[in-house]
C-alpha positions as CSV (number, residue, x, y, z in Angstrom):
1,X,20.1,-19.8,-39.9
2,X,18.0,-20.7,-36.8
3,X,14.3,-19.9,-36.8
4,X,12.5,-18.4,-33.8
5,X,9.1,-19.9,-33.0
6,X,7.0,-18.4,-30.2
7,X,3.9,-19.9,-28.8
8,X,0.9,-17.7,-28.1
9,X,1.6,-18.0,-24.3
10,X,5.2,-16.9,-24.8
11,X,4.2,-14.0,-27.0
12,X,1.7,-12.8,-24.4
13,X,4.3,-13.1,-21.6
14,X,6.8,-11.2,-23.7
15,X,4.3,-8.4,-24.4
16,X,3.2,-8.3,-20.8
17,X,6.8,-7.8,-19.6
18,X,7.4,-5.1,-22.3
19,X,4.5,-3.1,-20.8
20,X,6.1,-3.4,-17.4
21,X,9.2,-1.6,-18.7
22,X,7.0,1.1,-20.2
23,X,6.1,2.5,-16.7
24,X,2.9,2.8,-14.8
25,X,-0.5,2.1,-16.4
26,X,-2.7,5.2,-17.1
27,X,-5.8,5.5,-14.9
28,X,-9.0,7.6,-14.9
29,X,-11.1,8.7,-12.0
30,X,-14.2,6.4,-11.9
31,X,-17.2,8.4,-13.3
32,X,-19.5,7.1,-10.6
33,X,-18.8,6.3,-6.9
34,X,-20.7,3.3,-5.5
35,X,-23.2,3.9,-2.7
36,X,-21.7,5.5,0.5
37,X,-22.6,5.1,4.1
38,X,-23.3,8.6,5.5
39,X,-25.0,9.6,8.7
40,X,-25.6,12.7,10.6
41,X,-23.3,13.1,13.7
42,X,-26.1,15.1,15.4
43,X,-29.7,15.6,14.6
44,X,-31.4,18.9,15.6
45,X,-34.4,18.6,17.9
46,X,-37.6,17.7,16.1
47,X,-35.8,16.2,13.1
48,X,-35.1,12.7,12.0
49,X,-32.0,11.9,9.9
50,X,-32.8,9.5,7.0
51,X,-31.1,8.5,3.8
52,X,-32.1,9.3,0.3
53,X,-30.5,7.3,-2.6
54,X,-28.0,9.5,-4.2
55,X,-26.0,9.2,-7.4
56,X,-22.4,10.2,-6.7
57,X,-21.1,11.6,-10.1
58,X,-17.5,12.7,-10.6
59,X,-17.5,16.4,-10.2
60,X,-14.1,17.4,-8.9
61,X,-10.5,16.7,-9.7
62,X,-7.4,18.0,-8.1
63,X,-3.7,17.2,-7.5
64,X,-2.3,17.5,-4.0
65,X,1.5,18.0,-3.5
66,X,1.6,15.8,-0.5
67,X,-0.8,14.1,2.1
68,X,-4.5,15.0,1.9
69,X,-4.3,16.8,5.2
70,X,-1.7,19.2,3.8
71,X,-4.2,20.7,1.3
72,X,-1.4,21.8,-1.0
73,X,-3.1,21.8,-4.4
74,X,-1.0,21.9,-7.6
75,X,-1.6,24.7,-10.1
76,X,-2.4,23.6,-13.6
77,X,0.2,24.1,-16.3
78,X,-2.1,24.6,-19.2
79,X,-5.7,25.3,-20.0
80,X,-7.2,25.1,-23.5
81,X,-10.7,26.4,-24.1
82,X,-12.7,25.5,-27.3
83,X,-16.2,26.6,-28.3
84,X,-18.1,24.7,-31.0
85,X,-20.8,26.1,-33.4
86,X,-23.6,25.2,-30.9
87,X,-21.9,27.2,-28.1
88,X,-20.7,24.2,-26.1
89,X,-17.5,25.2,-24.3
90,X,-14.8,22.5,-23.6
91,X,-12.0,23.1,-21.3
92,X,-8.9,20.8,-21.1
93,X,-6.8,21.2,-18.0
94,X,-3.3,19.8,-17.9
95,X,-1.0,19.3,-14.9
96,X,2.7,18.2,-14.9
97,X,2.7,15.9,-11.9
98,X,4.8,17.3,-9.0
99,X,7.8,15.2,-8.0
100,X,6.9,15.9,-4.4
101,X,6.9,12.7,-2.3
102,X,3.4,11.7,-1.4
103,X,1.7,13.6,-4.3
104,X,-1.8,12.4,-5.0
105,X,-4.8,12.8,-7.2
106,X,-8.1,13.5,-5.5
107,X,-11.4,12.5,-7.3
108,X,-14.4,14.2,-5.8
109,X,-18.1,13.2,-6.2
110,X,-21.5,14.9,-5.9
111,X,-23.6,14.5,-2.8
112,X,-20.8,13.1,-0.6
113,X,-17.7,14.1,1.2
114,X,-16.1,10.8,0.3
115,X,-13.2,11.2,-2.1
116,X,-11.0,8.7,-3.9
117,X,-7.2,9.3,-3.8
118,X,-4.4,7.7,-5.6
119,X,-0.6,8.1,-5.5
120,X,1.0,9.8,-8.4
121,X,4.3,8.2,-8.0
122,X,5.6,7.3,-11.5
123,X,3.1,9.4,-13.3
124,X,4.1,12.5,-15.4
125,X,0.9,14.2,-16.6
126,X,-2.8,14.5,-15.5
127,X,-5.6,15.9,-17.6
128,X,-9.2,16.9,-16.8
129,X,-11.9,17.8,-19.4
130,X,-15.0,19.9,-18.5
131,X,-17.8,20.7,-20.8
132,X,-20.5,23.4,-20.6
133,X,-23.6,23.5,-22.8
134,X,-24.7,27.0,-23.9
135,X,-26.3,28.7,-20.9
136,X,-25.3,25.8,-18.5
137,X,-22.7,25.1,-15.9
138,X,-19.4,23.3,-16.5
139,X,-19.5,19.5,-15.9
140,X,-16.5,17.4,-15.4
141,X,-16.4,14.8,-18.2
142,X,-13.1,12.9,-17.5
143,X,-10.0,13.0,-15.4
144,X,-6.9,10.8,-16.1
145,X,-3.3,10.5,-15.3
146,X,-0.5,8.8,-17.3
């Protein structure tokens, strides 16, 4: 009976090609957006437009059923809410990705109008998790698609 011997390189190549058959790689919206270049288009009389350093934290997530200009947001399929003993509320939102050509995910960030978009072609589900401390406001913790 013949024996099969694989080198480490062959094994890595084989595993790499197996993941290609598994479909697209999951992704998450980056939790922070690098510095942006923003400027006022007009400055009112007597004022000077300047820049303050801002931390652009992920604070919005939505799915669009077509080009960004279309503004056709998908409605979530499921929301699960959980409250722990300390009163922290966690919401988990789930979307089945629309099969509409051009569907995209939109990741929004605080203190900027810059958004990151990504095609959802080949993806089936997206999930966003928000958390609210007792007495506080909801904060987006993560957003991912797979």
